[in-house]
C-alpha positions in Angstrom: -21.0 -20.8 -1.5 -21.0 -23.5 -4.1 -21.7 -27.1 -3.0 -18.9 -29.7 -3.1 -19.6 -32.8 -5.2 -20.4 -34.7 -2.0 -22.8 -32.0 -0.7 -24.3 -31.7 -4.1 -25.0 -35.5 -4.3 -26.2 -35.6 -0.7 -28.8 -32.9 -1.5 -29.7 -34.8 -4.6 -30.3 -38.0 -2.6 -32.8 -36.2 -0.4 -34.7 -34.8 -3.4 -34.5 -37.7 -5.8 -37.2 -40.1 -4.5 -40.2 -38.0 -5.3 -38.9 -36.8 -8.6 -37.8 -40.3 -9.6 -41.4 -41.5 -8.9 -42.7 -38.8 -11.3 -40.0 -39.7 -13.9 -40.9 -43.4 -13.6 -44.6 -42.7 -14.2 -43.7 -40.7 -17.2 -41.4 -43.4 -18.4 -44.1 -46.1 -18.0 -46.4 -44.0 -20.1 -43.8 -43.5 -22.8 -43.2 -47.3 -22.9 -46.9 -47.9 -23.3 -47.1 -45.3 -26.1 -44.2 -46.9 -27.8 -45.2 -50.5 -27.4 -43.0 -50.9 -24.3 -41.2 -54.1 -25.1 -37.5 -55.0 -25.4 -37.8 -55.1 -29.2 -38.6 -51.4 -29.4 -37.2 -49.3 -26.6 -35.0 -46.2 -26.1 -32.6 -45.9 -23.2 -30.4 -43.0 -22.1 -26.7 -43.6 -21.8 -24.5 -40.8 -20.3 -20.7 -41.1 -20.0 -17.3 -39.5 -20.8 -16.5 -42.7 -22.7 -16.6 -43.9 -25.5 -15.4 -40.7 -27.1 -17.6 -39.2 -29.8 -15.1 -40.5 -32.4 -15.4 -44.0 -31.1 -19.1 -44.1 -30.4 -20.5 -44.3 -34.0 -18.6 -47.6 -34.7 -19.5 -49.1 -31.4 -23.2 -48.1 -31.6 -23.5 -49.4 -35.1 -22.3 -52.8 -34.0 -24.6 -52.8 -31.0 -27.6 -52.0 -33.1 -26.7 -54.7 -35.6 -27.0 -57.2 -32.7 -30.0 -55.4 -31.0 -32.0 -53.7 -33.8 -34.9 -52.8 -31.5 -32.9 -50.8 -29.0 -32.2 -47.1 -29.6 -29.6 -45.3 -27.4 -29.8 -41.7 -26.6 -26.1 -41.1 -25.9 -24.7 -38.0 -24.0 -21.0 -37.7 -24.0 -19.5 -35.5 -21.3 -16.1 -35.1 -23.1 -14.1 -35.4 -19.9 -14.7 -36.8 -16.4 -15.3 -33.6 -14.6 -17.8 -32.2 -17.2 -19.5 -35.6 -17.3 -19.9 -35.8 -13.5 -21.4 -32.3 -13.4 -23.9 -33.3 -16.1 -24.7 -36.5 -14.3 -25.1 -34.7 -11.0 -27.6 -32.3 -12.7 -29.6 -35.4 -13.9 -29.6 -36.8 -10.5 -31.0 -33.6 -9.0 -33.7 -33.5 -11.7 -34.7 -37.1 -10.9 -33.8 -38.3 -14.4 -30.9 -40.7 -13.8 -30.0 -42.2 -17.2 -30.6 -45.9 -17.5 -26.8 -46.4 -18.0 -24.1 -44.1 -16.8 -20.3 -44.1 -16.7 -18.7 -44.3 -13.3 -15.0 -44.0 -12.3 -13.3 -45.8 -9.5 -11.5 -44.1 -6.6 -12.5 -41.4 -4.2 -15.8 -40.5 -5.9 -17.1 -44.0 -6.7 -19.3 -44.4 -3.6 -21.0 -41.1 -4.3 -22.4 -42.2 -7.7 -22.7 -45.9 -6.8 -25.6 -45.1 -4.5 -27.8 -44.6 -7.5 -26.8 -47.8 -9.2 -28.6 -51.2 -9.3 -26.6 -54.1 -7.9 -25.1 -56.0 -10.8 -26.5 -59.3 -9.6 -30.0 -58.1 -10.3 -29.3 -57.8 -14.1 -26.0 -59.4 -14.9 -25.9 -62.7 -12.9 -25.7 -64.8 -16.1 -22.6 -63.2 -17.5 -20.8 -61.2 -14.9 -18.5 -64.2 -14.1 -16.9 -63.6 -17.5 -15.4 -60.4 -16.0 -12.1 -60.9 -14.2 -12.2 -60.8 -10.4 -9.6 -58.1 -9.7 -11.4 -55.3 -11.8 -14.7 -56.2 -10.1 -13.1 -55.5 -6.7 -12.7 -51.9 -7.7 -16.4 -51.5 -8.6 -17.6 -53.0 -5.3 -18.8 -50.7 -2.6 -17.6 -50.6 1.0 -20.7 -52.6 1.8 -19.7 -55.4 -0.5 -22.1 -54.6 -3.3 -20.9 -55.0 -6.9 -22.4 -51.7 -8.1 -21.0 -51.3 -11.6 -19.5 -53.4 -14.4 -15.8 -52.7 -15.3 -15.2 -52.2 -19.0 -11.6 -51.2 -19.4 -8.4 -51.1 -17.3 -5.6 -48.6 -17.7 -2.3 -47.7 -16.1 0.3 -45.0 -15.5 2.9 -43.6 -16.0 3.9 -44.0 -19.6 5.0 -41.5 -22.2 4.5 -41.2 -25.9 7.7 -40.3 -27.8 8.3 -39.1 -31.4 11.0 -41.5 -32.5 11.4 -39.7 -35.9 12.1 -36.4 -34.1 14.4 -37.9 -31.5 16.4 -39.6 -34.3 16.7 -36.3 -36.0 18.1 -34.8 -32.8 20.4 -37.8 -32.1 18.6 -38.6 -28.9 18.0 -42.1 -27.4 15.3 -43.2 -25.0 16.3 -42.5 -21.4 16.5 -45.4 -19.0 17.6 -43.6 -15.8 16.6 -40.3 -14.2 20.0 -38.7 -15.1 19.4 -39.7 -18.7 15.9 -38.2 -18.5 17.4 -34.9 -17.4 20.1 -35.1 -20.1 17.5 -35.8 -22.9 15.3 -33.0 -21.7 18.2 -30.6 -21.7 19.3 -31.6 -25.2 15.8 -31.2 -26.6 15.5 -27.7 -25.0 18.8 -26.6 -26.3 17.7 -27.7 -29.8 14.6 -25.5 -29.6 12.1 -28.1 -28.6 10.1 -28.8 -25.5 11.1 -31.9 -23.6 8.4 -34.0 -21.9 5.1 -32.1 -22.4 3.1 -32.5 -19.2 -0.5 -31.5 -18.7 0.3 -30.1 -15.3 -2.8 -28.0 -14.9 -4.9 -31.2 -14.7 -5.0 -32.3 -11.0 -5.9 -35.8 -12.0 -2.8 -36.2 -14.1 -0.3 -34.8 -11.5 -2.0 -37.0 -8.9 -1.7 -40.0 -11.2 2.0 -39.2 -11.7 2.7 -38.8 -8.0 0.9 -41.9 -7.0 3.0 -43.8 -9.5 6.3 -42.4 -8.4 5.6 -42.4 -4.7 5.7 -46.2 -4.6 9.4 -46.0 -5.5 10.2 -44.6 -2.1 10.2 -46.3 1.3 8.7 -49.8 1.2 6.0 -48.7 -1.4 2.3 -48.2 -0.8 2.6 -45.3 1.7 0.4 -43.1 -0.4 -2.6 -45.5 -0.1 -2.2 -45.5 3.7 -2.2 -41.8 3.7 -5.4 -41.7 1.7 -7.1 -44.0 4.3 -5.8 -41.8 7.2 -3.5 -44.5 8.5 -0.4 -42.4 8.2 -0.1 -38.5 7.9 0.4 -37.0 4.4 3.6 -35.4 5.6 5.1 -38.8 6.4 8.9 -38.8 5.6 8.4 -41.2 2.7 5.9 -38.9 1.0 7.9 -35.8 1.7 10.9 -37.5 0.0 8.7 -38.4 -3.0 7.3 -34.9 -3.2 10.8 -33.4 -3.1 11.7 -35.6 -6.0 8.5 -34.4 -7.8 9.7 -30.8 -7.3 13.1 -31.7 -8.6 11.6 -32.8 -11.9 10.5 -29.2 -12.6 13.7 -27.7 -11.2 15.7 -30.0 -13.5 13.7 -28.9 -16.6 12.3 -32.3 -17.4 8.9 -30.8 -18.3 8.2 -27.9 -20.6 8.0 -24.2 -19.6 4.6 -23.3 -18.2 3.7 -27.0 -17.8 1.5 -26.1 -14.8 -0.8 -24.1 -17.0 -1.0 -26.7 -19.7 -3.9 -29.1 -20.0 -3.2 -32.7 -21.1 -6.0 -32.6 -23.6 -5.9 -30.8 -25.9 -2.8 -28.7 -25.2 0.0 -31.1 -24.2 -1.2 -33.5 -26.9 -2.1 -31.0 -29.7 -0.1 -27.9 -29.1 3.1 -29.6 -28.1 3.4 -33.3 -29.1 1.3 -33.5 -32.3 2.5 -30.0 -33.3 6.0 -31.5 -33.3 7.2 -29.0 -30.7 7.9 -31.6 -28.0 9.8 -34.9 -28.2 7.5 -36.7 -25.7 4.3 -36.5 -23.7 3.7 -38.3 -20.3 0.4 -40.1 -20.4 -1.4 -43.3 -19.5 -1.7 -46.6 -21.3 -4.9 -45.5 -23.0 -2.8 -43.5 -25.5 -0.8 -46.5 -26.9 -3.3 -46.5 -29.9 -1.3 -43.5 -31.3 1.6 -45.9 -32.0 -0.6 -47.8 -34.5 -2.0 -46.7 -37.8 -5.3 -48.5 -37.5 -6.7 -47.3 -34.2 -5.1 -43.9 -34.3 -7.5 -41.0 -34.9 -5.3 -38.2 -33.5 -2.0 -38.2 -35.5 -3.5 -37.9 -39.0 -3.6 -34.3 -40.1 -1.1 -33.1 -37.5 2.4 -31.9 -38.0 3.6 -35.3 -36.7 1.4 -37.2 -39.2 4.3 -38.9 -40.9 6.4 -39.5 -37.8 6.9 -42.8 -36.1 5.5 -42.8 -32.6 6.3 -45.1 -29.7 5.3 -45.6 -26.1 7.6 -46.3 -23.1 7.4 -46.5 -19.3 8.6 -43.3 -17.7 12.0 -44.1 -16.1 12.2 -44.8 -12.4 12.6 -41.6 -10.3 13.0 -43.0 -6.8 15.3 -45.6 -5.3 13.4 -48.6 -6.6 11.3 -49.7 -9.6 7.8 -50.3 -8.4 6.3 -50.9 -11.8 3.3 -49.0 -13.3 0.1 -48.4 -11.5 -3.1 -49.9 -12.9 -6.8 -50.2 -12.3 -10.3 -49.8 -13.8 -10.4 -46.8 -16.0 -14.0 -47.0 -17.1 -17.1 -48.8 -15.7 -20.8 -48.7 -16.4 -23.6 -48.6 -13.9 -27.3 -49.3 -14.4 -29.7 -46.9 -12.7 -31.5 -48.4 -9.7 -34.7 -47.0 -11.1 -34.5 -48.9 -14.4 -37.2 -51.5 -14.9 -39.0 -53.5 -17.5 -37.9 -53.2 -21.1 -35.6 -50.4 -20.3 -33.8 -52.5 -17.7 -33.5 -55.4 -20.2 -32.0 -53.0 -22.8 -29.6 -51.4 -20.4 -28.4 -54.9 -19.3 -27.8 -55.9 -22.9 -25.7 -52.7 -23.6 -23.6 -53.2 -20.5 -23.0 -56.9 -21.3 -22.1 -55.9 -24.9 -19.5 -53.5 -23.6 -18.0 -55.7 -20.9 -18.0 -59.2 -22.3 -19.5 -59.1 -25.8 -18.6 -57.6 -29.2 -18.2 -54.2 -27.7 -15.4 -55.3 -25.4 -13.3 -56.7 -28.2 -14.0 -53.6 -30.4 -13.1 -51.2 -27.6 -10.0 -53.1 -26.6 -8.9 -53.0 -30.2 -9.4 -49.2 -30.2 -6.8 -49.3 -27.4 -8.7 -46.8 -25.2 -7.9 -49.3 -22.4 -7.3 -53.0 -21.8 -9.6 -55.9 -21.4 -11.6 -56.9 -18.3 -13.2 -60.0 -19.9 -11.7 -63.4 -19.6 -10.1 -64.6 -22.8 -10.1 -61.2 -24.6 -6.8 -59.9 -25.9 -5.8 -56.9 -28.0 -5.8 -57.7 -31.7 -3.1 -55.9 -33.7 -3.0 -56.0 -37.5 -0.1 -57.9 -39.0 0.9 -54.9 -41.2 1.3 -52.5 -38.2 4.9 -51.2 -37.6 7.2 -53.2 -35.3 7.5 -50.2 -33.0 3.7 -50.1 -32.7 3.6 -53.8 -31.9 6.4 -53.5 -29.4 4.6 -50.6 -27.7 1.4 -52.6 -27.3 3.3 -55.6 -26.0 5.2 -53.3 -23.5 1.9 -51.9 -22.2 0.2 -55.2 -22.0 3.1 -56.9 -20.2 3.6 -54.0 -17.7 -0.1 -53.8 -16.8 -0.2 -57.5 -16.2 2.8 -57.2 -13.8 1.4 -54.1 -12.0 0.9 -54.5 -8.2 -0.1 -50.9 -7.2 -3.4 -49.2 -7.9 -3.6 -46.1 -10.0 -6.4 -44.4 -8.1 -6.6 -43.7 -4.3 -9.5 -45.0 -2.2 -10.5 -42.4 0.4 -13.9 -43.1 2.0 -15.6 -39.9 2.9 -13.1 -37.7 1.0 -14.3 -37.5 -2.6 -12.2 -34.4 -3.3 -8.9 -36.0 -2.4 -7.6 -36.4 -5.9 -8.3 -32.7 -6.7 -6.8 -31.6 -3.3 -3.7 -33.7 -3.8 -3.3 -32.4 -7.4 -3.5 -28.8 -6.1 -0.9 -29.5 -3.4 1.4 -31.1 -6.0 1.0 -28.1 -8.3 2.1 -25.8 -5.5 5.1 -28.0 -4.7 6.1 -28.0 -8.4 5.9 -24.2 -8.3 8.4 -24.1 -5.4 6.4 -24.5 -2.2 7.8 -26.5 0.7 6.8 -30.2 0.2 6.2 -31.0 3.9 4.1 -27.9 4.5 2.0 -28.5 1.5 1.4 -32.2 2.1 0.4 -31.4 5.7 -2.6 -29.5 4.3 -4.1 -32.9 3.3 -4.2 -34.2 6.9 -7.7 -34.4 8.2 
């Protein structure tokens, strides 16, 4: 029987001390062989972000400021693949000097291998806003990682050119969402192209919409075990989730479609769908400068915009938001490698890298005084889209990710339950499976 992520990391924790000691000895010898100072050192960085497309530009800027530091970068492509790779490194006793870490249910599992930020970032960490730091603080009150970007849900990209051709306007109510989806389908296009096979995405969508029912916030109480998952409020929200599929809001076979690359490439960028539900990190597609995805696609010459998905429940609860990407420094890092790791994390969180990455619109700033810079010659729709996302994230009051101490598989389990409900299963019966 395969180990769960928690069992895997627990086993790793038992085996790591001895292997780390051997790795540290080897690392010390390497530093001696290479001169071992901060002017000539190599560190390992492992993460799912920056993407391979983004990395070259960011790394070039970092090396310009730190010519003596070389980074051996491993990109996991997506969060699940990255966490598998990182878990293997932990078991092998070769925790990279810097590694990406996401907030939510799995944060504590990987935070146990991180060095407290105060040990390497005390001189600059105050430049990072307080709210994002709360999400990278352990249950014991230790700031274990440095936030780099924030992001939110649930937005959608739309092909304005295609919608204009079809005579369709942006929907502002649920009934209008259904009407637009029906019109697009009748015209031979897919409506809102959802990556429904990704448990993280359907969980994100449900957390967002669930706050529109009851008094809001019930889903977070369920995650903490304070109310049952088959609470009436959540059953009502799950029933509305099921109705989205019954009403044809999403494309055929949406539950077997991945967000990346399929919903994005096979539907939206192939000009087969009028829209694609996604997070704030995708607003870069509305701009010419930061966009690396639209060029070369069937939608290359189309005008793309971003909007907040219309409210589904009785009340507008706003978008959800939170830290989308953070960096941790290995607890085993020391000497020149620790100094180099600290410089890279500072560069990404409060330095040149923060401004560069924010301008790439992978996410939004965590550093005080940093704002997205949009070129004057960008389209008005692009500028409006960026402003919309910036404003709605600033107004957000609900978290995007669930905190569930001791239940690191909650997001995946919730996603699987939501997929079953979307397929026609009874909402109350399925939600009850999440009760512990």
